[in-house]
ROFILUM-197400 format. One record per residue (C-alpha): residue number from 0; residue in one letter; x, y, z. Coordinates in steps of 0.05 Angstrom, whole numbers, padded with zeros to 5 digits, m for minus. Layout:
# ROFILUM-197400
+-----+------+--------+--------+--------+
:  nr : rest :     c1 :     c2 :     c3 :
+-----+------+--------+--------+--------+
: NUM :    A :      X :      Y :      Z :
...
+-----+------+--------+--------+--------+
This chain:
# ROFILUM-197400
+-----+------+--------+--------+--------+
:  nr : rest :     c1 :     c2 :     c3 :
+-----+------+--------+--------+--------+
:   0 :    M : m00008 : m00197 :  00692 :
:   1 :    K : m00050 : m00139 :  00716 :
:   2 :    P : m00089 : m00110 :  00658 :
:   3 :    V : m00069 : m00040 :  00637 :
:   4 :    E : m00124 :  00011 :  00630 :
:   5 :    T : m00122 :  00035 :  00557 :
:   6 :    P : m00136 :  00108 :  00547 :
:   7 :    A : m00187 :  00129 :  00495 :
:   8 :    L : m00155 :  00157 :  00432 :
:   9 :    D : m00184 :  00195 :  00373 :
:  10 :    R : m00150 :  00217 :  00309 :
:  11 :    D : m00127 :  00284 :  00337 :
:  12 :    S : m00096 :  00251 :  00398 :
:  13 :    V : m00059 :  00201 :  00354 :
:  14 :    L : m00030 :  00256 :  00310 :
:  15 :    A : m00009 :  00297 :  00371 :
:  16 :    R :  00025 :  00237 :  00404 :
:  17 :    R :  00064 :  00223 :  00340 :
:  18 :    I :  00091 :  00295 :  00340 :
:  19 :    A :  00115 :  00284 :  00412 :
:  20 :    T :  00142 :  00214 :  00399 :
:  21 :    Q :  00183 :  00239 :  00341 :
:  22 :    R :  00209 :  00297 :  00383 :
:  23 :    L :  00179 :  00351 :  00340 :
:  24 :    D :  00143 :  00383 :  00399 :
:  25 :    G :  00201 :  00427 :  00422 :
:  26 :    T :  00233 :  00374 :  00467 :
:  27 :    P :  00292 :  00353 :  00424 :
:  28 :    L :  00341 :  00297 :  00435 :
:  29 :    P :  00414 :  00313 :  00452 :
:  30 :    S :  00445 :  00296 :  00385 :
:  31 :    A :  00433 :  00274 :  00314 :
:  32 :    P :  00457 :  00202 :  00328 :
:  33 :    A :  00406 :  00200 :  00385 :
:  34 :    V :  00351 :  00216 :  00334 :
:  35 :    V :  00373 :  00159 :  00290 :
:  36 :    D :  00374 :  00113 :  00351 :
:  37 :    L :  00302 :  00134 :  00366 :
:  38 :    L :  00275 :  00127 :  00295 :
:  39 :    T :  00320 :  00065 :  00281 :
:  40 :    C :  00324 :  00080 :  00206 :
:  41 :    V :  00314 :  00147 :  00172 :
:  42 :    Q :  00300 :  00149 :  00097 :
:  43 :    A :  00357 :  00186 :  00065 :
:  44 :    Q :  00362 :  00183 : m00011 :
:  45 :    E :  00357 :  00259 : m00006 :
:  46 :    W :  00412 :  00261 :  00046 :
:  47 :    A :  00415 :  00337 :  00057 :
:  48 :    Y :  00340 :  00337 :  00072 :
:  49 :    A :  00350 :  00277 :  00118 :
:  50 :    F :  00402 :  00316 :  00157 :
:  51 :    W :  00350 :  00371 :  00168 :
:  52 :    S :  00303 :  00317 :  00194 :
:  53 :    L :  00356 :  00301 :  00246 :
:  54 :    G :  00370 :  00375 :  00260 :
:  55 :    M :  00296 :  00390 :  00275 :
:  56 :    R :  00295 :  00336 :  00327 :
:  57 :    S :  00362 :  00349 :  00363 :
:  58 :    A :  00386 :  00405 :  00406 :
:  59 :    G :  00438 :  00453 :  00376 :
:  60 :    S :  00452 :  00410 :  00315 :
:  61 :    T :  00480 :  00442 :  00252 :
:  62 :    H :  00487 :  00415 :  00182 :
:  63 :    A :  00563 :  00419 :  00189 :
:  64 :    G :  00561 :  00382 :  00254 :
:  65 :    I :  00518 :  00326 :  00226 :
:  66 :    V :  00565 :  00321 :  00165 :
:  67 :    A :  00623 :  00313 :  00213 :
:  68 :    A :  00586 :  00258 :  00251 :
:  69 :    F :  00570 :  00224 :  00185 :
:  70 :    D :  00642 :  00228 :  00161 :
:  71 :    A :  00666 :  00199 :  00227 :
:  72 :    G :  00619 :  00140 :  00219 :
:  73 :    D :  00573 :  00158 :  00277 :
:  74 :    L :  00517 :  00154 :  00226 :
:  75 :    L :  00517 :  00106 :  00168 :
:  76 :    R :  00477 :  00108 :  00103 :
:  77 :    T :  00460 :  00044 :  00066 :
:  78 :    H :  00404 :  00007 :  00030 :
:  79 :    V :  00364 : m00026 :  00086 :
:  80 :    L :  00290 : m00042 :  00100 :
:  81 :    R :  00269 : m00023 :  00029 :
:  82 :    P :  00305 : m00012 : m00037 :
:  83 :    T :  00325 :  00059 : m00017 :
:  84 :    W :  00378 :  00091 :  00027 :
:  85 :    H :  00369 :  00100 :  00102 :
:  86 :    L :  00411 :  00129 :  00158 :
:  87 :    V :  00423 :  00077 :  00212 :
:  88 :    A :  00465 :  00072 :  00275 :
:  89 :    P :  00530 :  00032 :  00272 :
:  90 :    A :  00506 : m00010 :  00330 :
:  91 :    D :  00443 : m00030 :  00292 :
:  92 :    I :  00464 : m00038 :  00219 :
:  93 :    G :  00486 : m00111 :  00225 :
:  94 :    W :  00424 : m00141 :  00257 :
:  95 :    I :  00375 : m00099 :  00216 :
:  96 :    L :  00408 : m00121 :  00151 :
:  97 :    A :  00406 : m00193 :  00174 :
:  98 :    A :  00332 : m00186 :  00191 :
:  99 :    T :  00308 : m00151 :  00128 :
: 100 :    A :  00359 : m00159 :  00070 :
: 101 :    D :  00327 : m00222 :  00043 :
: 102 :    R :  00261 : m00186 :  00034 :
: 103 :    V :  00295 : m00129 : m00003 :
: 104 :    H :  00331 : m00179 : m00047 :
: 105 :    Q :  00263 : m00209 : m00064 :
: 106 :    K :  00237 : m00140 : m00083 :
: 107 :    N :  00300 : m00129 : m00126 :
: 108 :    A :  00297 : m00197 : m00160 :
: 109 :    G :  00268 : m00172 : m00225 :
: 110 :    M :  00320 : m00117 : m00231 :
: 111 :    Y :  00376 : m00166 : m00213 :
: 112 :    R :  00354 : m00210 : m00271 :
: 113 :    R :  00346 : m00152 : m00319 :
: 114 :    E :  00415 : m00124 : m00303 :
: 115 :    G :  00452 : m00190 : m00299 :
: 116 :    V :  00468 : m00185 : m00224 :
: 117 :    D :  00473 : m00260 : m00214 :
: 118 :    A :  00508 : m00301 : m00161 :
: 119 :    A :  00573 : m00308 : m00200 :
: 120 :    T :  00577 : m00233 : m00217 :
: 121 :    T :  00560 : m00215 : m00145 :
: 122 :    A :  00615 : m00260 : m00117 :
: 123 :    R :  00667 : m00232 : m00165 :
: 124 :    T :  00645 : m00160 : m00152 :
: 125 :    S :  00650 : m00173 : m00077 :
: 126 :    D :  00722 : m00196 : m00082 :
: 127 :    L :  00740 : m00136 : m00124 :
: 128 :    L :  00705 : m00088 : m00075 :
: 129 :    V :  00745 : m00115 : m00017 :
: 130 :    A :  00810 : m00107 : m00057 :
: 131 :    M :  00796 : m00036 : m00078 :
: 132 :    L :  00770 : m00011 : m00011 :
: 133 :    E :  00810 : m00047 :  00043 :
: 134 :    G :  00857 : m00007 :  00084 :
: 135 :    G :  00808 :  00049 :  00099 :
: 136 :    R :  00799 :  00072 :  00028 :
: 137 :    S :  00733 :  00102 :  00003 :
: 138 :    L :  00709 :  00111 : m00069 :
: 139 :    T :  00649 :  00142 : m00103 :
: 140 :    R :  00602 :  00097 : m00142 :
: 141 :    S :  00630 :  00121 : m00209 :
: 142 :    E :  00701 :  00106 : m00185 :
: 143 :    I :  00678 :  00036 : m00164 :
: 144 :    G :  00650 :  00027 : m00234 :
: 145 :    E :  00716 :  00047 : m00265 :
: 146 :    H :  00754 : m00004 : m00221 :
: 147 :    L :  00704 : m00059 : m00238 :
: 148 :    A :  00710 : m00043 : m00313 :
: 149 :    A :  00786 : m00045 : m00309 :
: 150 :    A :  00781 : m00114 : m00276 :
: 151 :    G :  00738 : m00139 : m00334 :
: 152 :    V :  00668 : m00136 : m00303 :
: 153 :    E :  00619 : m00125 : m00360 :
: 154 :    A :  00583 : m00058 : m00365 :
: 155 :    P :  00589 : m00033 : m00292 :
: 156 :    V :  00551 :  00031 : m00308 :
: 157 :    G :  00480 :  00059 : m00301 :
: 158 :    M :  00428 :  00015 : m00268 :
: 159 :    R :  00473 : m00047 : m00270 :
: 160 :    L :  00525 : m00011 : m00228 :
: 161 :    T :  00470 :  00015 : m00182 :
: 162 :    Y :  00445 : m00056 : m00167 :
: 163 :    L :  00515 : m00085 : m00162 :
: 164 :    V :  00531 : m00034 : m00108 :
: 165 :    M :  00463 : m00041 : m00074 :
: 166 :    R :  00470 : m00116 : m00070 :
: 167 :    A :  00538 : m00107 : m00037 :
: 168 :    E :  00506 : m00059 :  00014 :
: 169 :    L :  00449 : m00108 :  00029 :
: 170 :    D :  00500 : m00164 :  00037 :
: 171 :    G :  00535 : m00123 :  00091 :
: 172 :    L :  00599 : m00115 :  00051 :
: 173 :    I :  00601 : m00040 :  00039 :
: 174 :    V :  00569 :  00022 :  00070 :
: 175 :    S :  00576 :  00097 :  00067 :
: 176 :    G :  00645 :  00128 :  00073 :
: 177 :    P :  00659 :  00202 :  00085 :
: 178 :    L :  00627 :  00253 :  00040 :
: 179 :    R :  00672 :  00281 : m00014 :
: 180 :    G :  00641 :  00349 : m00025 :
: 181 :    Q :  00570 :  00334 : m00047 :
: 182 :    Q :  00587 :  00263 : m00069 :
: 183 :    H :  00578 :  00200 : m00028 :
: 184 :    T :  00632 :  00148 : m00022 :
: 185 :    Y :  00632 :  00075 : m00002 :
: 186 :    A :  00677 :  00039 :  00047 :
: 187 :    L :  00680 : m00031 :  00076 :
: 188 :    L :  00629 : m00041 :  00131 :
: 189 :    T :  00676 : m00080 :  00175 :
: 190 :    E :  00726 : m00023 :  00174 :
: 191 :    R :  00674 :  00030 :  00187 :
: 192 :    L :  00649 : m00008 :  00248 :
: 193 :    A :  00720 : m00021 :  00272 :
: 194 :    D :  00716 : m00031 :  00348 :
: 195 :    R :  00647 :  00000 :  00357 :
: 196 :    P :  00597 : m00037 :  00400 :
: 197 :    V :  00541 : m00073 :  00363 :
: 198 :    R :  00473 : m00097 :  00385 :
: 199 :    T :  00452 : m00169 :  00375 :
: 200 :    P :  00379 : m00177 :  00396 :
: 201 :    D :  00355 : m00248 :  00411 :
: 202 :    D :  00292 : m00237 :  00370 :
: 203 :    P :  00310 : m00188 :  00314 :
: 204 :    L :  00241 : m00183 :  00282 :
: 205 :    A :  00206 : m00170 :  00349 :
: 206 :    E :  00261 : m00120 :  00366 :
: 207 :    L :  00251 : m00085 :  00300 :
: 208 :    W :  00176 : m00078 :  00312 :
: 209 :    L :  00188 : m00054 :  00383 :
: 210 :    R :  00239 : m00002 :  00360 :
: 211 :    F :  00192 :  00021 :  00305 :
: 212 :    V :  00136 :  00032 :  00355 :
: 213 :    V :  00181 :  00067 :  00405 :
: 214 :    G :  00202 :  00117 :  00351 :
: 215 :    H :  00138 :  00123 :  00312 :
: 216 :    G :  00078 :  00106 :  00356 :
: 217 :    P :  00020 :  00106 :  00359 :
: 218 :    T :  00026 :  00063 :  00297 :
: 219 :    S : m00001 :  00000 :  00266 :
: 220 :    V :  00026 : m00067 :  00243 :
: 221 :    R :  00009 : m00047 :  00172 :
: 222 :    D :  00051 :  00017 :  00179 :
: 223 :    F :  00108 : m00028 :  00202 :
: 224 :    V :  00099 : m00073 :  00141 :
: 225 :    R :  00107 : m00014 :  00094 :
: 226 :    W :  00168 :  00011 :  00133 :
: 227 :    S :  00204 : m00055 :  00142 :
: 228 :    S :  00185 : m00094 :  00078 :
: 229 :    L :  00167 : m00154 :  00122 :
: 230 :    T :  00106 : m00196 :  00105 :
: 231 :    L :  00042 : m00182 :  00144 :
: 232 :    T :  00045 : m00252 :  00173 :
: 233 :    A :  00117 : m00242 :  00198 :
: 234 :    A :  00101 : m00173 :  00225 :
: 235 :    R :  00039 : m00196 :  00263 :
: 236 :    A :  00078 : m00254 :  00293 :
: 237 :    A :  00135 : m00207 :  00315 :
: 238 :    A :  00086 : m00158 :  00346 :
: 239 :    S :  00051 : m00213 :  00385 :
: 240 :    R :  00117 : m00233 :  00419 :
: 241 :    V :  00126 : m00165 :  00452 :
: 242 :    A :  00053 : m00143 :  00459 :
: 243 :    D :  00060 : m00142 :  00535 :
: 244 :    R :  00113 : m00087 :  00530 :
: 245 :    L :  00068 : m00038 :  00493 :
: 246 :    E : m00001 : m00005 :  00498 :
: 247 :    S : m00053 : m00007 :  00444 :
: 248 :    A : m00121 :  00020 :  00425 :
: 249 :    T : m00167 :  00016 :  00365 :
: 250 :    V : m00178 :  00082 :  00328 :
: 251 :    G : m00228 :  00076 :  00272 :
: 252 :    E : m00215 :  00006 :  00247 :
: 253 :    E : m00140 :  00007 :  00261 :
: 254 :    E : m00106 : m00023 :  00322 :
: 255 :    L : m00050 :  00026 :  00342 :
: 256 :    W :  00008 :  00012 :  00388 :
: 257 :    W :  00054 :  00057 :  00428 :
: 258 :    D :  00108 :  00057 :  00481 :
: 259 :    P :  00078 :  00071 :  00550 :
: 260 :    A :  00140 :  00112 :  00566 :
: 261 :    A :  00134 :  00156 :  00504 :
: 262 :    P :  00124 :  00232 :  00513 :
: 263 :    V :  00053 :  00257 :  00505 :
: 264 :    I :  00023 :  00324 :  00485 :
: 265 :    E : m00050 :  00341 :  00479 :
: 266 :    P : m00081 :  00361 :  00413 :
: 267 :    A : m00091 :  00433 :  00437 :
: 268 :    A : m00016 :  00441 :  00449 :
: 269 :    A :  00002 :  00406 :  00384 :
: 270 :    R : m00041 :  00455 :  00343 :
: 271 :    A :  00008 :  00511 :  00360 :
: 272 :    I :  00067 :  00473 :  00329 :
: 273 :    V :  00089 :  00491 :  00258 :
: 274 :    R :  00144 :  00452 :  00223 :
: 275 :    L :  00178 :  00452 :  00155 :
: 276 :    L :  00183 :  00377 :  00145 :
: 277 :    P :  00232 :  00354 :  00091 :
: 278 :    L :  00214 :  00308 :  00034 :
: 279 :    Y :  00214 :  00236 :  00060 :
: 280 :    D :  00212 :  00258 :  00133 :
: 281 :    E :  00191 :  00202 :  00179 :
: 282 :    L :  00129 :  00240 :  00204 :
: 283 :    P :  00089 :  00248 :  00139 :
: 284 :    L :  00121 :  00185 :  00108 :
: 285 :    S :  00107 :  00132 :  00160 :
: 286 :    Y :  00031 :  00131 :  00166 :
: 287 :    P : m00005 :  00121 :  00099 :
: 288 :    R : m00069 :  00098 :  00132 :
: 289 :    L : m00080 :  00152 :  00185 :
: 290 :    N : m00040 :  00214 :  00167 :
: 291 :    F : m00042 :  00289 :  00175 :
: 292 :    P : m00101 :  00313 :  00131 :
: 293 :    L : m00091 :  00364 :  00076 :
: 294 :    A : m00120 :  00433 :  00089 :
: 295 :    A : m00176 :  00457 :  00043 :
: 296 :    G : m00146 :  00487 : m00019 :
: 297 :    H : m00079 :  00454 : m00008 :
: 298 :    P : m00032 :  00477 : m00064 :
: 299 :    H : m00007 :  00407 : m00081 :
: 300 :    P : m00052 :  00367 : m00129 :
: 301 :    P : m00078 :  00307 : m00089 :
: 302 :    D : m00065 :  00256 : m00144 :
: 303 :    D :  00005 :  00281 : m00161 :
: 304 :    D :  00068 :  00251 : m00130 :
: 305 :    L :  00095 :  00296 : m00075 :
: 306 :    R :  00164 :  00322 : m00094 :
: 307 :    W :  00171 :  00374 : m00040 :
: 308 :    G :  00171 :  00380 :  00035 :
: 309 :    S :  00108 :  00389 :  00076 :
: 310 :    V :  00087 :  00447 :  00119 :
: 311 :    N :  00051 :  00421 :  00180 :
: 312 :    A :  00012 :  00470 :  00223 :
: 313 :    G : m00011 :  00432 :  00283 :
: 314 :    L : m00050 :  00371 :  00261 :
: 315 :    V : m00060 :  00393 :  00189 :
: 316 :    N : m00015 :  00393 :  00128 :
: 317 :    V : m00024 :  00464 :  00103 :
: 318 :    G :  00026 :  00469 :  00046 :
: 319 :    V :  00091 :  00451 :  00012 :
: 320 :    W :  00161 :  00480 :  00012 :
: 321 :    R :  00228 :  00473 : m00021 :
: 322 :    R :  00296 :  00503 : m00010 :
: 323 :    T :  00352 :  00528 : m00056 :
: 324 :    M :  00422 :  00543 : m00031 :
: 325 :    V :  00456 :  00604 : m00062 :
: 326 :    D :  00530 :  00615 : m00052 :
: 327 :    G :  00555 :  00687 : m00055 :
: 328 :    R :  00587 :  00738 : m00009 :
: 329 :    R :  00539 :  00711 :  00043 :
: 330 :    R :  00509 :  00642 :  00035 :
: 331 :    T :  00433 :  00644 :  00031 :
: 332 :    V :  00378 :  00593 :  00033 :
: 333 :    R :  00317 :  00610 : m00009 :
: 334 :    G :  00255 :  00579 :  00021 :
: 335 :    A :  00198 :  00575 : m00029 :
: 336 :    V :  00132 :  00563 :  00008 :
: 337 :    A :  00062 :  00551 : m00018 :
: 338 :    L :  00006 :  00551 :  00034 :
: 339 :    A : m00068 :  00535 :  00034 :
: 340 :    P : m00112 :  00598 :  00032 :
: 341 :    G : m00139 :  00586 :  00102 :
: 342 :    T : m00070 :  00588 :  00135 :
: 343 :    T : m00073 :  00639 :  00191 :
: 344 :    A : m00028 :  00699 :  00201 :
: 345 :    R :  00001 :  00666 :  00263 :
: 346 :    Q :  00017 :  00603 :  00224 :
: 347 :    R :  00049 :  00643 :  00168 :
: 348 :    A :  00093 :  00679 :  00218 :
: 349 :    A :  00112 :  00612 :  00248 :
: 350 :    V :  00133 :  00588 :  00178 :
: 351 :    D :  00180 :  00648 :  00175 :
: 352 :    T :  00208 :  00629 :  00243 :
: 353 :    E :  00220 :  00557 :  00219 :
: 354 :    L :  00255 :  00583 :  00157 :
: 355 :    E :  00301 :  00624 :  00202 :
: 356 :    R :  00315 :  00561 :  00242 :
: 357 :    L :  00332 :  00523 :  00178 :
: 358 :    A :  00379 :  00579 :  00157 :
: 359 :    Q :  00414 :  00578 :  00225 :
: 360 :    F :  00422 :  00502 :  00217 :
: 361 :    L :  00454 :  00513 :  00149 :
: 362 :    D :  00495 :  00574 :  00171 :
: 363 :    A :  00460 :  00617 :  00118 :
: 364 :    E :  00415 :  00677 :  00111 :
: 365 :    P :  00341 :  00662 :  00099 :
: 366 :    V :  00302 :  00690 :  00040 :
: 367 :    R :  00228 :  00674 :  00038 :
: 368 :    E :  00195 :  00666 : m00031 :
: 369 :    E :  00122 :  00656 : m00048 :
: 370 :    W :  00107 :  00597 : m00094 :
: 371 :    N :  00047 :  00562 : m00124 :
: 372 :    G :  00071 :  00493 : m00104 :
: 373 :    R :  00077 :  00467 : m00175 :
+-----+------+--------+--------+--------+
């Protein structure tokens, strides 16, 4: 094979390329499902924020439109990759669960023991779930708990119910049903998939690595380990099997990989981009080892868990933000923003523009509020 000339990369080039790869550079994908296809799995325990993650990356998307796609089953939400919810494409859910569920079960083993989620209880719960959900029915988690209790399952409440339901998700039995107001429901996975096409890659772990790089590159094997829950040994082996389909370079002490067909922007262009990134967005979440640095005087304490979204101005994290929906004669979204003192006037104006874009996505009026970030 003819050797590929590897371009030189520095930290700023890596960060700029990630903005482009994740379609946050002003070149959106055609739909929210296309974003999930690109990113493969999108963390979504805070589902309304996750829908904004999709909206930022897709042309003309609205919150209502993404809810409609979700209710129709064009996007599914389940526990996959890690012990938390993710959005995943119907075509991908089966093989990704098969590739990673055992690792998540290992991570959950202590909680399974503590809550009495053993093999016998799981088998009985599975039979009951099929009986209560078959025929296209969907139930909330609390309703599932009530049915299980009525059938004699001991204490299907609290964390025990959480892990009974999670185990059924990881086993590929149940998945998200349509939203019921602000509540999630569960339905049988086989019925949600119906006659939809599914992917069945020959080498699932290598395919998972390849898909991760295509949607997140430039990125490292260690980033993939955090994202996928696979062991470092398994991840390295998977990466080696498709190394000839990717490009790589060493930045600092980290070998980073990317798709040679991925879009590219230069750092100078990336510095003009300002985004209100939701909590758990794939851009700030996916790269713990080489991430967007905090601006001097950043309002969020560095040793405190981040509970709010990030404000990225170019290649720097300059602040935090949160939103509050207020229903009245005209629905409003209050955007509370805390920015580092060195944030420029142009960047502050761009934050206002992004808040307006969020409001349009939510079909609401924007109201900007200053905040100390605490």
